[in-house]
Structures are given as structure tokens and as C-alpha cells.
C-alpha positions in Angstrom: 31.8 86.1 13.4 31.0 85.8 9.7 27.3 85.0 9.9 25.2 85.4 13.0 23.2 82.3 14.1 19.4 82.4 13.6 18.7 79.9 16.4 20.6 77.9 19.0 23.6 79.0 21.1 27.0 80.3 20.0 29.6 78.7 22.2 33.2 77.8 22.7 33.9 74.7 24.7 36.9 72.8 26.2 35.8 69.4 24.7 37.2 66.7 22.4 34.2 66.4 20.1 31.1 68.4 19.2 29.0 65.8 20.9 30.8 66.4 24.2 30.3 70.2 24.1 27.9 71.1 26.9 27.2 73.9 29.4 29.4 72.1 31.9 32.6 72.6 29.8 31.6 75.9 28.1 34.2 78.7 28.0 31.6 81.2 26.6 28.0 80.9 25.4 25.8 83.6 23.7 22.2 83.5 22.6 21.4 83.4 18.9 21.9 86.6 17.0 24.9 87.6 19.2 27.8 88.2 18.7 27.2 90.5 15.7 28.8 89.9 12.3 32.3 91.3 12.4 32.8 90.7 16.1 36.1 89.5 17.3 36.1 87.5 20.6 39.5 86.9 22.2 39.5 84.1 24.7 42.3 82.9 27.0 41.9 79.7 29.0 43.7 76.5 29.8 42.6 74.1 27.1 42.7 70.7 28.8 40.7 68.6 26.3 40.3 70.3 22.9 38.6 73.3 21.3 35.0 73.1 19.9 33.2 76.1 18.5 29.5 75.8 17.8 28.3 78.9 15.8 24.6 78.0 16.3 22.1 77.2 13.6 23.0 79.1 10.4 26.0 80.7 12.0 29.5 80.8 10.5 32.8 81.7 12.3 36.5 81.8 11.6 38.7 80.5 14.3 42.4 81.1 14.9 44.5 79.4 17.5 47.9 80.5 18.6 
């Protein structure tokens, strides 16, 4: 997490597009202001469709995939 969101929801989704990201295909969701700046979140899941990360309003993240 580079910058925490000021509103909205931080989330990682198994989806092909940002428009398709929804609670139904969420891998993880957090309320605005969390996770804190500097947090590292390690996720392991079978990615069937794609990876979409929504940092929330004003949020900024760095994503690595291996």
C-alpha cells in the first residue's frame, strides 16, 4: 500500500475488467483507510479470470504477480 484510500473499498478481485469487479468475485475487501501505508498483503488463490486491484478513492498500490 503506497497511499491509503480516503473513501470506497480496497479490494482484489478475480475478474477480467474493473467493471466486472464485484463482491461476488472478491478475493479480499477492506474498508477505506485500511490497509495502512506500508502494508504488504500476500494472497494465494486460483485466478480463473484475471486480477483486478481497486485501491479505493485516492488510494495507490503496487502489485507484483509471480
